[in-house]
Each structure stands twice: as structure tokens, then as C-alpha cells.
PyMOL CGO cylinders between C-alpha atoms (Angstrom):
from pymol import cmd
from pymol.cgo import CYLINDER

trace = [
    CYLINDER, -2.97, 69.95, 65.62, -4.25, 66.76, 64.63, 0.3, 1, 1, 1, 1, 1, 1,
    CYLINDER, -4.25, 66.76, 64.63, -2.63, 65.25, 60.97, 0.3, 1, 1, 1, 1, 1, 1,
    CYLINDER, -2.63, 65.25, 60.97, -4.07, 64.13, 58.09, 0.3, 1, 1, 1, 1, 1, 1,
    CYLINDER, -4.07, 64.13, 58.09, -3.90, 60.27, 57.13, 0.3, 1, 1, 1, 1, 1, 1,
    CYLINDER, -3.90, 60.27, 57.13, -2.54, 61.34, 53.91, 0.3, 1, 1, 1, 1, 1, 1,
    CYLINDER, -2.54, 61.34, 53.91, 0.47, 62.82, 55.55, 0.3, 1, 1, 1, 1, 1, 1,
    CYLINDER, 0.47, 62.82, 55.55, 1.86, 59.98, 57.66, 0.3, 1, 1, 1, 1, 1, 1,
    CYLINDER, 1.86, 59.98, 57.66, 1.20, 57.75, 54.58, 0.3, 1, 1, 1, 1, 1, 1,
    CYLINDER, 1.20, 57.75, 54.58, 3.49, 60.29, 52.50, 0.3, 1, 1, 1, 1, 1, 1,
    CYLINDER, 3.49, 60.29, 52.50, 6.11, 60.06, 55.36, 0.3, 1, 1, 1, 1, 1, 1,
    CYLINDER, 6.11, 60.06, 55.36, 6.43, 55.97, 55.25, 0.3, 1, 1, 1, 1, 1, 1,
    CYLINDER, 6.43, 55.97, 55.25, 5.94, 55.89, 51.82, 0.3, 1, 1, 1, 1, 1, 1,
    CYLINDER, 5.94, 55.89, 51.82, 9.79, 57.68, 50.86, 0.3, 1, 1, 1, 1, 1, 1,
    CYLINDER, 9.79, 57.68, 50.86, 11.83, 54.58, 52.16, 0.3, 1, 1, 1, 1, 1, 1,
    CYLINDER, 11.83, 54.58, 52.16, 10.31, 52.37, 49.55, 0.3, 1, 1, 1, 1, 1, 1,
    CYLINDER, 10.31, 52.37, 49.55, 11.81, 53.77, 46.90, 0.3, 1, 1, 1, 1, 1, 1,
    CYLINDER, 11.81, 53.77, 46.90, 15.78, 53.39, 48.51, 0.3, 1, 1, 1, 1, 1, 1,
    CYLINDER, 15.78, 53.39, 48.51, 14.57, 50.04, 49.38, 0.3, 1, 1, 1, 1, 1, 1,
    CYLINDER, 14.57, 50.04, 49.38, 13.88, 49.22, 45.82, 0.3, 1, 1, 1, 1, 1, 1,
    CYLINDER, 13.88, 49.22, 45.82, 16.89, 50.43, 44.17, 0.3, 1, 1, 1, 1, 1, 1,
    CYLINDER, 16.89, 50.43, 44.17, 19.16, 48.25, 47.00, 0.3, 1, 1, 1, 1, 1, 1,
    CYLINDER, 19.16, 48.25, 47.00, 17.13, 45.08, 45.67, 0.3, 1, 1, 1, 1, 1, 1,
    CYLINDER, 17.13, 45.08, 45.67, 17.81, 46.09, 42.55, 0.3, 1, 1, 1, 1, 1, 1,
    CYLINDER, 17.81, 46.09, 42.55, 21.00, 46.67, 42.87, 0.3, 1, 1, 1, 1, 1, 1,
    CYLINDER, 21.00, 46.67, 42.87, 21.64, 43.33, 45.26, 0.3, 1, 1, 1, 1, 1, 1,
    CYLINDER, 21.64, 43.33, 45.26, 19.86, 41.55, 42.14, 0.3, 1, 1, 1, 1, 1, 1,
    CYLINDER, 19.86, 41.55, 42.14, 21.91, 42.85, 39.18, 0.3, 1, 1, 1, 1, 1, 1,
    CYLINDER, 21.91, 42.85, 39.18, 24.96, 41.87, 41.26, 0.3, 1, 1, 1, 1, 1, 1,
    CYLINDER, 24.96, 41.87, 41.26, 23.62, 38.31, 42.27, 0.3, 1, 1, 1, 1, 1, 1,
    CYLINDER, 23.62, 38.31, 42.27, 23.71, 38.08, 38.53, 0.3, 1, 1, 1, 1, 1, 1,
    CYLINDER, 23.71, 38.08, 38.53, 26.32, 39.67, 37.02, 0.3, 1, 1, 1, 1, 1, 1,
    CYLINDER, 26.32, 39.67, 37.02, 28.62, 37.00, 39.58, 0.3, 1, 1, 1, 1, 1, 1,
    CYLINDER, 28.62, 37.00, 39.58, 26.34, 34.57, 37.65, 0.3, 1, 1, 1, 1, 1, 1,
    CYLINDER, 26.34, 34.57, 37.65, 27.06, 35.19, 34.02, 0.3, 1, 1, 1, 1, 1, 1,
    CYLINDER, 27.06, 35.19, 34.02, 29.28, 32.32, 33.56, 0.3, 1, 1, 1, 1, 1, 1,
    CYLINDER, 29.28, 32.32, 33.56, 26.14, 29.79, 33.99, 0.3, 1, 1, 1, 1, 1, 1,
    CYLINDER, 26.14, 29.79, 33.99, 24.36, 32.26, 32.28, 0.3, 1, 1, 1, 1, 1, 1,
    CYLINDER, 24.36, 32.26, 32.28, 26.09, 31.59, 29.33, 0.3, 1, 1, 1, 1, 1, 1,
    CYLINDER, 26.09, 31.59, 29.33, 25.39, 28.26, 29.20, 0.3, 1, 1, 1, 1, 1, 1,
    CYLINDER, 25.39, 28.26, 29.20, 21.55, 28.47, 28.86, 0.3, 1, 1, 1, 1, 1, 1,
    CYLINDER, 21.55, 28.47, 28.86, 19.78, 28.46, 25.53, 0.3, 1, 1, 1, 1, 1, 1,
    CYLINDER, 19.78, 28.46, 25.53, 19.61, 31.51, 23.22, 0.3, 1, 1, 1, 1, 1, 1,
    CYLINDER, 19.61, 31.51, 23.22, 15.80, 31.77, 23.56, 0.3, 1, 1, 1, 1, 1, 1,
    CYLINDER, 15.80, 31.77, 23.56, 15.96, 32.50, 27.20, 0.3, 1, 1, 1, 1, 1, 1,
    CYLINDER, 15.96, 32.50, 27.20, 19.68, 34.81, 26.96, 0.3, 1, 1, 1, 1, 1, 1,
    CYLINDER, 19.68, 34.81, 26.96, 22.16, 32.50, 26.31, 0.3, 1, 1, 1, 1, 1, 1,
    CYLINDER, 22.16, 32.50, 26.31, 25.13, 32.89, 24.18, 0.3, 1, 1, 1, 1, 1, 1,
    CYLINDER, 25.13, 32.89, 24.18, 24.56, 32.64, 19.91, 0.3, 1, 1, 1, 1, 1, 1,
    CYLINDER, 24.56, 32.64, 19.91, 24.90, 29.83, 18.15, 0.3, 1, 1, 1, 1, 1, 1,
    CYLINDER, 24.90, 29.83, 18.15, 28.25, 29.30, 16.45, 0.3, 1, 1, 1, 1, 1, 1,
    CYLINDER, 28.25, 29.30, 16.45, 30.27, 31.11, 19.41, 0.3, 1, 1, 1, 1, 1, 1,
    CYLINDER, 30.27, 31.11, 19.41, 33.98, 29.53, 19.92, 0.3, 1, 1, 1, 1, 1, 1,
    CYLINDER, 33.98, 29.53, 19.92, 34.00, 27.53, 23.10, 0.3, 1, 1, 1, 1, 1, 1,
    CYLINDER, 34.00, 27.53, 23.10, 35.77, 29.10, 26.17, 0.3, 1, 1, 1, 1, 1, 1,
    CYLINDER, 35.77, 29.10, 26.17, 39.57, 27.69, 26.36, 0.3, 1, 1, 1, 1, 1, 1,
    CYLINDER, 39.57, 27.69, 26.36, 39.79, 25.05, 29.37, 0.3, 1, 1, 1, 1, 1, 1,
    CYLINDER, 39.79, 25.05, 29.37, 43.10, 27.16, 30.38, 0.3, 1, 1, 1, 1, 1, 1,
    CYLINDER, 43.10, 27.16, 30.38, 43.57, 30.70, 30.64, 0.3, 1, 1, 1, 1, 1, 1,
    CYLINDER, 43.57, 30.70, 30.64, 46.00, 32.37, 28.20, 0.3, 1, 1, 1, 1, 1, 1,
    CYLINDER, 46.00, 32.37, 28.20, 48.96, 33.57, 29.57, 0.3, 1, 1, 1, 1, 1, 1,
    CYLINDER, 48.96, 33.57, 29.57, 49.48, 37.49, 29.74, 0.3, 1, 1, 1, 1, 1, 1,
    CYLINDER, 49.48, 37.49, 29.74, 52.03, 38.38, 26.66, 0.3, 1, 1, 1, 1, 1, 1,
    CYLINDER, 52.03, 38.38, 26.66, 55.03, 39.07, 28.06, 0.3, 1, 1, 1, 1, 1, 1,
    CYLINDER, 55.03, 39.07, 28.06, 55.29, 42.77, 27.91, 0.3, 1, 1, 1, 1, 1, 1,
    CYLINDER, 55.29, 42.77, 27.91, 59.12, 43.86, 29.15, 0.3, 1, 1, 1, 1, 1, 1,
    CYLINDER, 59.12, 43.86, 29.15, 60.48, 41.47, 26.62, 0.3, 1, 1, 1, 1, 1, 1,
    CYLINDER, 60.48, 41.47, 26.62, 62.16, 43.34, 23.59, 0.3, 1, 1, 1, 1, 1, 1,
    CYLINDER, 62.16, 43.34, 23.59, 61.58, 42.28, 19.96, 0.3, 1, 1, 1, 1, 1, 1,
    CYLINDER, 61.58, 42.28, 19.96, 64.50, 41.10, 17.91, 0.3, 1, 1, 1, 1, 1, 1,
    CYLINDER, 64.50, 41.10, 17.91, 66.36, 43.07, 15.90, 0.3, 1, 1, 1, 1, 1, 1,
    CYLINDER, 66.36, 43.07, 15.90, 65.19, 44.40, 12.36, 0.3, 1, 1, 1, 1, 1, 1,
    CYLINDER, 65.19, 44.40, 12.36, 66.45, 42.57, 9.62, 0.3, 1, 1, 1, 1, 1, 1,
    CYLINDER, 66.45, 42.57, 9.62, 66.32, 45.94, 7.17, 0.3, 1, 1, 1, 1, 1, 1,
    CYLINDER, 66.32, 45.94, 7.17, 68.39, 48.59, 7.70, 0.3, 1, 1, 1, 1, 1, 1,
    CYLINDER, 68.39, 48.59, 7.70, 67.71, 52.20, 8.08, 0.3, 1, 1, 1, 1, 1, 1,
    CYLINDER, 67.71, 52.20, 8.08, 67.80, 54.12, 5.13, 0.3, 1, 1, 1, 1, 1, 1,
    CYLINDER, 67.80, 54.12, 5.13, 70.61, 56.77, 4.25, 0.3, 1, 1, 1, 1, 1, 1,
    CYLINDER, 70.61, 56.77, 4.25, 70.55, 60.23, 3.68, 0.3, 1, 1, 1, 1, 1, 1,
    CYLINDER, 70.55, 60.23, 3.68, 70.76, 59.75, 0.18, 0.3, 1, 1, 1, 1, 1, 1,
    CYLINDER, 70.76, 59.75, 0.18, 68.32, 56.96, -0.14, 0.3, 1, 1, 1, 1, 1, 1,
    CYLINDER, 68.32, 56.96, -0.14, 65.71, 59.35, 1.82, 0.3, 1, 1, 1, 1, 1, 1,
    CYLINDER, 65.71, 59.35, 1.82, 66.87, 62.49, -0.54, 0.3, 1, 1, 1, 1, 1, 1,
    CYLINDER, 66.87, 62.49, -0.54, 66.14, 60.06, -3.84, 0.3, 1, 1, 1, 1, 1, 1,
    CYLINDER, 66.14, 60.06, -3.84, 62.26, 58.46, -2.33, 0.3, 1, 1, 1, 1, 1, 1,
    CYLINDER, 62.26, 58.46, -2.33, 61.51, 62.53, -1.31, 0.3, 1, 1, 1, 1, 1, 1,
    CYLINDER, 61.51, 62.53, -1.31, 62.45, 63.42, -4.88, 0.3, 1, 1, 1, 1, 1, 1,
    CYLINDER, 62.45, 63.42, -4.88, 60.32, 60.64, -6.69, 0.3, 1, 1, 1, 1, 1, 1,
    CYLINDER, 60.32, 60.64, -6.69, 57.43, 61.18, -4.42, 0.3, 1, 1, 1, 1, 1, 1,
    CYLINDER, 57.43, 61.18, -4.42, 57.59, 65.15, -5.11, 0.3, 1, 1, 1, 1, 1, 1,
    CYLINDER, 57.59, 65.15, -5.11, 57.56, 63.61, -8.73, 0.3, 1, 1, 1, 1, 1, 1,
    CYLINDER, 57.56, 63.61, -8.73, 54.65, 61.95, -8.49, 0.3, 1, 1, 1, 1, 1, 1,
    CYLINDER, 54.65, 61.95, -8.49, 52.82, 64.78, -6.45, 0.3, 1, 1, 1, 1, 1, 1,
    CYLINDER, 52.82, 64.78, -6.45, 53.54, 66.62, -9.32, 0.3, 1, 1, 1, 1, 1, 1,
    CYLINDER, 53.54, 66.62, -9.32, 52.51, 64.27, -11.78, 0.3, 1, 1, 1, 1, 1, 1,
    CYLINDER, 52.51, 64.27, -11.78, 49.33, 63.56, -9.84, 0.3, 1, 1, 1, 1, 1, 1,
    CYLINDER, 49.33, 63.56, -9.84, 48.73, 67.50, -9.90, 0.3, 1, 1, 1, 1, 1, 1,
    CYLINDER, 48.73, 67.50, -9.90, 49.10, 67.98, -14.04, 0.3, 1, 1, 1, 1, 1, 1,
    CYLINDER, 49.10, 67.98, -14.04, 46.49, 65.24, -14.91, 0.3, 1, 1, 1, 1, 1, 1,
    CYLINDER, 46.49, 65.24, -14.91, 44.61, 66.50, -12.43, 0.3, 1, 1, 1, 1, 1, 1,
    CYLINDER, 44.61, 66.50, -12.43, 44.36, 69.91, -14.14, 0.3, 1, 1, 1, 1, 1, 1,
    CYLINDER, 44.36, 69.91, -14.14, 44.37, 68.66, -17.52, 0.3, 1, 1, 1, 1, 1, 1,
    CYLINDER, 44.37, 68.66, -17.52, 41.14, 66.23, -16.33, 0.3, 1, 1, 1, 1, 1, 1,
    CYLINDER, 41.14, 66.23, -16.33, 39.38, 69.15, -15.27, 0.3, 1, 1, 1, 1, 1, 1,
    CYLINDER, 39.38, 69.15, -15.27, 39.82, 71.33, -18.44, 0.3, 1, 1, 1, 1, 1, 1,
    CYLINDER, 39.82, 71.33, -18.44, 37.36, 69.64, -20.40, 0.3, 1, 1, 1, 1, 1, 1,
    CYLINDER, 37.36, 69.64, -20.40, 34.31, 70.12, -18.05, 0.3, 1, 1, 1, 1, 1, 1,
]
cmd.load_cgo(trace, "trace")
């Protein structure tokens, strides 16, 4: 049985998308590796916009995540102070609710 010419061409064209995909991946990796060079290009070509701050000459150190902060100067509220603050907040809420009801009635 003879195979048509179109059938053999279709078989040969299947690997091309894979090759194209590999080529696109290789080019994108190349462009990513040159990102510091691309940042120095003019804005019209794809560089950084005007007015961006300069990069520091030396990279900053990592923050010391294991260092403990200094103790707080302000003390924690006592139980009496907490109750007093809660009572003041409750009184403010009640006053706000009373004002909201009073302003809603005239309409």
C-alpha cells in the first residue's frame, strides 16, 4: 500500500512545535539572564523609566531576624485600667447609637 505524500509531510511536521518551544524557552532564559544589562537600555527600547533610583553599589545585609527587640517602655494595662477603658468604649458606643437613632427619626 502506498502512502500519500501529504501523510509523510504531516508526520515530519510534528517535531517542529517542540523545537520551536525549546527555542522560545532558550531565548527567554537568555533574556532573563541579561536583565541587569537590559535595565540600562533607553526607555524606548525597554529599559527602566526615567526617574528610577539608582541601584546601590553594595547589596544590603539581611535583617537580623533572630535578634529580639528591646523591652517596651510602656507597661501593660492593669485589670482596673482595662475595665475603665472598656466602660468608656461602651459609653461611647451607646452615645453613637443614640445619636444615630436621633438623626434617623426626622426623615
